[in-house]
C-alpha positions as CSV (number, residue, x, y, z in Angstrom):
1,M,-59.6,0.2,8.5
2,D,-59.6,-1.9,5.3
3,W,-57.4,-4.7,6.6
4,D,-57.3,-6.6,3.3
5,H,-55.8,-3.4,1.7
6,A,-53.4,-3.0,4.6
7,I,-52.2,-6.6,4.3
8,F,-51.7,-6.2,0.5
9,Y,-49.8,-3.0,1.0
10,N,-47.6,-4.3,3.7
11,E,-46.8,-7.5,1.8
12,N,-45.5,-5.4,-1.1
13,S,-43.7,-3.0,1.3
14,A,-41.9,-5.8,3.1
15,A,-40.8,-7.3,-0.2
16,R,-39.5,-4.0,-1.5
17,L,-37.9,-2.6,1.7
18,G,-36.8,-5.8,3.4
19,W,-38.6,-5.6,6.8
20,E,-40.1,-8.6,8.5
21,P,-43.4,-9.0,10.5
22,Q,-41.3,-10.2,13.5
23,W,-40.2,-6.5,13.8
24,F,-43.8,-5.8,14.9
25,G,-44.1,-8.9,17.0
26,C,-45.9,-11.1,14.5
27,Q,-45.1,-14.3,12.5
28,E,-46.8,-13.2,9.3
29,I,-48.3,-10.2,7.7
30,D,-52.0,-10.4,8.7
31,D,-54.5,-8.0,10.2
32,Q,-52.8,-8.4,13.6
33,C,-49.5,-7.3,12.1
34,C,-51.3,-4.3,10.6
35,R,-52.8,-3.5,14.1
36,N,-49.3,-3.7,15.6
37,I,-47.9,-1.4,13.0
38,Q,-50.7,1.0,13.8
39,K,-49.8,0.8,17.5
40,Y,-46.1,1.3,16.8
41,Q,-47.0,4.4,14.7
42,R,-49.1,5.9,17.5
43,L,-46.3,5.4,20.1
44,N,-43.8,7.1,17.7
45,N,-46.0,10.1,16.6
46,L,-46.4,8.7,13.1
47,V,-49.6,8.7,11.0
48,A,-51.4,5.6,12.4
49,D,-52.6,4.0,9.2
50,G,-51.3,0.5,9.8
51,L,-49.2,0.7,6.7
52,C,-45.4,0.3,6.9
53,G,-44.4,2.9,4.4
54,P,-41.1,4.7,4.1
55,S,-41.3,6.8,7.2
56,T,-42.4,3.9,9.5
57,Y,-39.8,1.6,7.9
58,R,-37.0,4.1,8.4
59,R,-38.0,4.7,12.0
60,I,-38.2,1.0,13.0
61,Y,-35.1,0.1,11.0
62,A,-33.0,2.5,13.0
63,S,-34.6,1.2,16.3
64,M,-33.8,-2.4,15.3
65,Q,-30.2,-1.5,14.5
66,A,-29.8,0.4,17.8
67,D,-31.1,-2.6,19.7
68,N,-29.2,-5.2,17.7
69,P,-25.7,-4.0,16.9
70,S,-25.0,-7.0,14.7
71,M,-27.5,-5.6,12.2
72,L,-25.5,-2.4,11.7
73,S,-22.2,-2.3,9.9
74,D,-20.0,0.9,10.0
75,H,-18.5,1.6,6.6
76,S,-16.1,4.2,7.8
77,A,-14.5,1.9,10.4
78,G,-10.9,1.4,9.5
79,L,-10.9,4.2,6.9
80,E,-8.7,6.5,9.0
81,H,-5.6,5.9,6.8
82,G,-7.4,4.7,3.7
83,Y,-8.7,7.9,2.1
84,Q,-7.5,8.4,-1.4
85,S,-9.5,11.3,-2.8
86,R,-9.3,15.0,-2.2
87,S,-11.8,15.8,-5.0
88,I,-15.4,15.5,-6.1
89,V,-16.4,14.6,-9.6
90,Y,-18.7,16.6,-12.0
91,G,-19.0,15.8,-15.7
92,G,-16.1,13.4,-15.4
93,H,-13.8,16.1,-14.2
94,S,-12.2,16.3,-10.7
95,Y,-12.7,19.4,-8.5
96,Q,-10.6,19.8,-5.5
97,I,-12.2,19.8,-2.0
98,D,-10.5,21.1,1.1
99,W,-11.4,18.1,3.2
100,P,-9.2,15.0,4.0
101,K,-12.0,12.4,4.3
102,V,-13.6,11.9,0.9
103,V,-14.6,8.5,-0.7
104,L,-15.7,8.3,-4.3
105,W,-18.2,5.6,-5.6
106,T,-15.4,4.2,-7.8
107,E,-13.2,3.3,-4.8
108,E,-13.2,0.0,-3.1
109,R,-14.8,1.4,0.1
110,G,-17.2,3.7,-1.7
111,F,-21.0,3.7,-2.1
112,A,-22.1,3.3,-5.7
113,A,-25.8,4.1,-6.3
114,S,-27.5,1.4,-8.4
115,S,-27.8,2.3,-12.0
116,D,-31.6,2.1,-12.0
117,H,-31.9,4.4,-9.0
118,Y,-30.7,7.5,-10.8
119,K,-30.8,9.0,-14.4
120,T,-27.7,9.5,-16.4
121,S,-27.3,12.9,-18.0
122,S,-24.7,14.6,-20.2
123,D,-25.8,18.2,-19.8
124,R,-27.9,19.8,-17.0
125,D,-28.1,23.1,-15.3
126,I,-27.5,22.5,-11.6
127,R,-29.1,25.4,-9.7
128,F,-29.1,24.4,-6.1
129,M,-27.8,21.9,-3.5
130,V,-30.4,20.4,-1.1
131,N,-29.6,19.3,2.4
132,H,-31.4,16.4,4.0
133,W,-30.9,14.6,7.3
134,D,-31.1,10.8,7.1
135,V,-32.8,9.8,10.4
136,C,-30.3,6.8,10.5
137,L,-27.5,5.9,12.8
138,N,-24.8,6.2,10.2
139,S,-24.3,6.7,6.4
140,T,-24.0,2.9,5.9
141,S,-27.5,2.5,7.1
142,C,-28.7,5.5,5.1
143,F,-27.3,4.1,1.9
144,K,-29.0,0.8,2.5
145,V,-32.4,2.5,3.1
146,L,-32.0,4.6,-0.1
147,E,-31.2,1.5,-2.1
148,N,-34.1,-0.5,-0.7
149,R,-36.4,2.4,-1.6
150,G,-35.1,2.9,-5.1
151,L,-33.8,6.4,-4.2
152,S,-30.4,8.0,-4.4
153,V,-28.4,11.1,-3.4
154,H,-25.1,12.5,-4.7
155,F,-23.4,12.8,-1.3
156,L,-23.6,11.3,2.2
157,I,-21.9,12.9,5.2
158,D,-21.3,10.4,8.0
159,Y,-21.1,11.1,11.7
160,D,-17.3,11.2,11.6
161,G,-17.2,13.7,8.8
162,T,-16.5,11.3,5.9
163,I,-18.0,12.5,2.7
164,Y,-19.2,9.8,0.3
165,Q,-20.0,10.7,-3.4
166,T,-22.2,8.0,-4.9
167,M,-22.3,9.2,-8.6
168,D,-21.1,11.9,-10.9
169,L,-22.8,15.2,-10.2
170,M,-23.9,15.3,-13.9
171,D,-26.3,12.4,-13.1
172,I,-29.7,13.0,-11.7
173,A,-30.3,11.5,-8.3
174,Y,-33.8,10.7,-6.9
175,H,-33.7,12.6,-3.6
176,A,-36.0,15.7,-3.7
177,G,-39.2,14.3,-5.3
178,G,-41.8,16.3,-7.2
179,R,-41.7,18.6,-10.2
180,N,-38.2,19.1,-11.7
181,W,-36.3,19.5,-8.5
182,N,-34.1,16.4,-9.0
183,T,-33.2,17.6,-12.5
184,C,-31.8,21.0,-11.3
185,S,-30.2,19.9,-8.0
186,V,-27.5,18.1,-6.0
187,G,-28.7,16.1,-3.0
188,V,-26.8,15.6,0.3
189,E,-27.8,13.3,3.1
190,I,-26.3,14.4,6.4
191,N,-26.3,11.7,9.1
192,N,-28.5,12.5,12.0
193,P,-31.0,10.1,13.6
194,F,-32.9,13.1,15.1
195,Y,-34.6,11.4,18.1
196,L,-33.1,11.8,21.5
197,K,-33.3,8.0,22.3
198,Y,-30.4,7.4,19.9
199,Q,-27.9,9.5,21.9
200,S,-26.9,6.4,23.8
201,W,-25.7,4.7,20.6
202,Y,-23.2,7.5,20.1
203,Q,-22.3,7.6,23.8
204,D,-21.3,3.9,23.6
205,R,-18.8,5.0,21.0
206,G,-17.4,7.8,23.2
207,L,-19.3,10.5,21.3
208,E,-22.2,12.8,22.2
209,R,-24.3,14.7,19.8
210,P,-25.4,18.3,20.6
211,I,-29.1,18.7,21.7
212,V,-31.2,21.2,19.8
213,S,-34.3,22.8,21.3
214,K,-36.5,25.7,20.2
215,A,-35.9,25.1,16.4
216,R,-38.7,26.2,14.2
217,V,-39.8,25.5,10.6
218,H,-43.0,26.3,8.7
219,G,-44.0,28.6,11.6
220,Q,-44.1,25.7,14.0
221,P,-41.7,24.6,16.8
222,L,-39.8,21.3,16.5
223,E,-39.4,18.8,19.3
224,T,-36.1,18.8,21.0
225,H,-33.8,16.6,19.0
226,L,-30.2,15.6,18.2
227,G,-27.9,18.0,16.4
228,F,-24.9,17.6,14.1
229,F,-21.4,17.0,15.2
230,D,-18.9,19.8,14.6
231,V,-16.9,17.6,12.2
232,Q,-20.0,17.2,10.0
233,L,-20.5,20.9,9.8
234,R,-16.9,21.4,8.8
235,A,-17.3,18.7,6.2
236,L,-20.5,20.4,4.9
237,R,-18.6,23.8,4.7
238,A,-15.9,22.2,2.6
239,L,-18.5,20.4,0.4
240,T,-20.5,23.6,-0.1
241,R,-17.4,25.5,-1.3
242,A,-16.4,22.7,-3.7
243,V,-19.9,22.3,-5.2
244,S,-20.2,26.1,-5.5
245,Y,-17.0,26.2,-7.5
246,A,-17.6,23.0,-9.6
247,C,-21.3,23.8,-10.5
248,D,-21.1,27.7,-10.4
249,I,-23.7,28.0,-7.7
250,P,-23.6,31.2,-5.7
251,L,-22.9,31.0,-2.0
252,Q,-26.3,32.1,-0.8
253,T,-29.4,30.6,0.9
254,P,-33.0,31.7,1.2
255,D,-34.2,33.8,4.2
256,T,-37.4,31.8,4.7
257,L,-37.8,29.1,7.3
258,G,-40.3,27.3,5.1
259,V,-41.3,26.7,1.5
260,D,-39.7,29.2,-0.9
261,S,-41.5,29.8,-4.2
262,A,-38.2,30.6,-6.0
263,C,-36.9,27.2,-5.0
264,T,-40.0,25.2,-5.9
265,S,-40.0,26.8,-9.3
266,C,-36.3,26.0,-9.8
267,Q,-35.6,29.7,-10.2
268,Y,-33.3,29.9,-7.2
269,R,-29.6,29.5,-7.4
270,G,-27.8,28.6,-4.1
271,F,-27.9,26.2,-1.2
272,I,-31.2,25.1,0.4
273,Q,-32.9,22.8,2.9
274,H,-35.4,20.2,2.0
275,Y,-38.1,22.2,3.8
276,H,-37.6,25.0,1.2
277,L,-39.3,22.6,-1.3
278,K,-42.0,20.8,0.7
279,S,-44.3,21.9,3.6
280,N,-44.3,18.3,5.0
281,K,-40.5,18.3,5.3
282,I,-38.5,19.6,8.3
283,D,-34.9,18.8,7.3
284,C,-32.6,20.4,8.1
285,A,-34.4,22.9,10.3
286,S,-31.8,23.1,13.1
287,L,-28.9,23.5,10.6
288,D,-27.7,27.1,10.4
289,L,-27.1,27.2,6.7
290,K,-26.5,30.9,6.8
291,Q,-23.6,30.3,9.1
292,I,-22.3,27.6,6.8
293,I,-22.5,30.0,3.9
294,G,-21.0,32.8,5.9
295,D,-18.0,30.7,7.0
């Protein structure tokens, strides 16, 4: 291991993402900190390179919040009677959505993506909507992680079914990476921390996520993990219908449980998962998108 390189990388990563060496049991970012990061990565089935990149940061950030409730705010708390919108926005026009819990970026309780984290556009051909899971405890945490990483997404679906729109659908969010995928797509982050150890966080709030086993993607089995709340699936159904109508996207999804060439070439029109674009992505493998479309 080139510890000088690791120290330099982690110093820049900490400045950009906002993590601290104390998270890994150190007082400063030195070679011992890098070794501790490497140890943490091994214990959590991450690539043990000693570098606190986006995946390691997102994992330990969720763990820190679960262990320290004061770190985690809950944006949807108190919103029960404060929803104003029953529409999503595309090209400055409002399109009705059959869902009672929608918050736009223009509203006081909304999430507005930073202007340098997406690209404005006045004319684009939206071909598909991409589902992601956020591996965070709630959408408030997800939005903060995206902002820290300089990324963005059009919609967030929280664990209580609240749908947050963060920008006009005409604008290009930075969510799918690679090629021209962002240019031709809408991105959705659905709250799901994935790992079973986070079930207790929801149980403390009188909730319990479904447990998913035997899911497969890219020809490989996934570890047993947390599923989605029914209210989130109902919110996704409503959002799928609304985006289909607003953007003229057909209600269909690929048959493949892995990378789909029509999707990667931006030839596909429909609703897809992130794993349809990248072989190193597994979200959202346990989400039955065909059932969502069928409903």
